[in-house]
Every structure is written in C-alpha cells, then in structure tokens.
C-alpha positions as CSV (number, residue, x, y, z in Angstrom):
1,M,-49.1,40.8,-101.8
2,I,-46.9,38.2,-100.6
3,S,-48.4,36.8,-97.0
4,K,-46.3,36.8,-94.1
5,D,-46.2,33.2,-94.1
6,K,-44.2,33.0,-97.5
7,L,-41.7,36.2,-96.6
8,D,-40.9,34.2,-93.2
9,R,-40.4,31.2,-95.5
10,I,-37.9,32.8,-97.9
11,N,-36.0,34.2,-94.8
12,I,-35.6,30.8,-93.2
13,L,-34.4,29.6,-96.2
14,A,-32.1,32.5,-96.9
15,R,-30.4,32.0,-93.5
16,K,-30.3,28.6,-93.6
17,S,-28.6,28.5,-97.3
18,K,-25.9,30.7,-95.7
19,S,-24.9,28.9,-92.7
20,E,-25.8,24.9,-93.9
21,G,-26.7,24.8,-96.8
22,L,-30.1,23.6,-99.0
23,S,-31.6,20.5,-100.3
24,L,-32.6,20.6,-103.5
25,R,-36.2,20.5,-102.7
26,E,-35.0,23.6,-100.5
27,Q,-33.7,25.4,-103.6
28,K,-36.2,24.9,-105.7
29,E,-38.7,25.7,-102.9
30,Q,-36.5,29.0,-102.7
31,K,-36.3,29.8,-106.1
32,E,-40.2,29.6,-106.5
33,L,-40.8,31.7,-103.5
34,R,-38.5,34.4,-104.8
35,K,-39.9,34.6,-108.3
36,E,-42.9,35.0,-106.9
37,Y,-42.0,37.9,-104.4
38,L,-40.0,39.5,-107.2
39,K,-43.4,39.4,-109.5
40,N,-44.9,41.0,-106.7
41,V,-42.6,43.7,-106.3
42,R,-42.1,44.6,-109.7
43,S,-46.0,45.0,-109.9
44,S,-46.3,47.1,-107.1
45,F,-43.5,49.7,-108.3
46,K,-45.3,49.7,-111.5
47,N,-48.6,50.5,-110.4
48,Q,-46.8,53.6,-108.5
49,L,-45.1,54.7,-111.3
50,S,-48.4,54.6,-112.8
51,S,-49.8,56.8,-110.3
52,V,-47.0,59.7,-110.8
53,K,-47.9,63.0,-112.2
54,V,-45.0,65.0,-112.7
55,V,-45.5,69.0,-113.0
56,D,-42.4,71.4,-113.6
57,E,-41.9,74.4,-111.7
58,E,-45.1,76.8,-113.6
59,G,-47.8,74.2,-112.7
60,N,-47.5,72.4,-116.2
61,D,-48.0,69.0,-116.6
62,V,-44.6,67.5,-118.0
63,T,-45.4,63.7,-117.6
64,P,-43.4,61.6,-120.0
65,D,-45.7,59.8,-122.4
66,K,-44.9,56.6,-121.6
67,V,-46.0,56.8,-118.1
68,K,-49.3,58.4,-119.4
69,K,-50.0,55.4,-121.7
70,E,-49.2,53.2,-119.3
71,K,-51.9,55.1,-117.1
72,R,-54.8,55.2,-119.9
73,N,-54.1,51.4,-120.4
74,N,-54.4,50.8,-116.6
75,N,-57.8,52.4,-116.7
76,L,-59.2,50.7,-119.7
77,L,-57.8,47.3,-118.1
78,H,-59.7,48.2,-114.3
C-alpha cells in the first residue's frame, strides 16, 4: 500500500502541474510516484480477483479456469 505522504505528494504535483507546470525534476518524481501507485492498485485488484468464486443459480462453482489457476498459483507462493 502506498503511504499517505506519497499519495499527498502525487496530489500536490497534479495540482501544480495544472496550475503552473512542473520542473523536469518534479515531472520525473511525479512519473515515479504514479508508477508506484498504479503498481499497488493493480496488485490489490489482482488479489481481489483471485479470491472471487463464481456460483450459478443452482449453487455450482462456475469460476473460470483462469481464475482458479491463478488462485492455486498464489497459494503456492504464500
């Protein structure tokens, strides 16, 4: 999870970018912070998806094989 300080910095740089523009150093910092933020979002989303179980009206597990395989792979890693 990304720290609150880093998230605040992302927002500060975004506002500054819109109002007055960023220096090259700030642009690089913004790019790196955004990259880290997106990595965390994708990881979190992937973890959520791997815990999903799809059940039809009759109670049968119809979870896609790809999700089941990913879940098994994640369990082996932990």
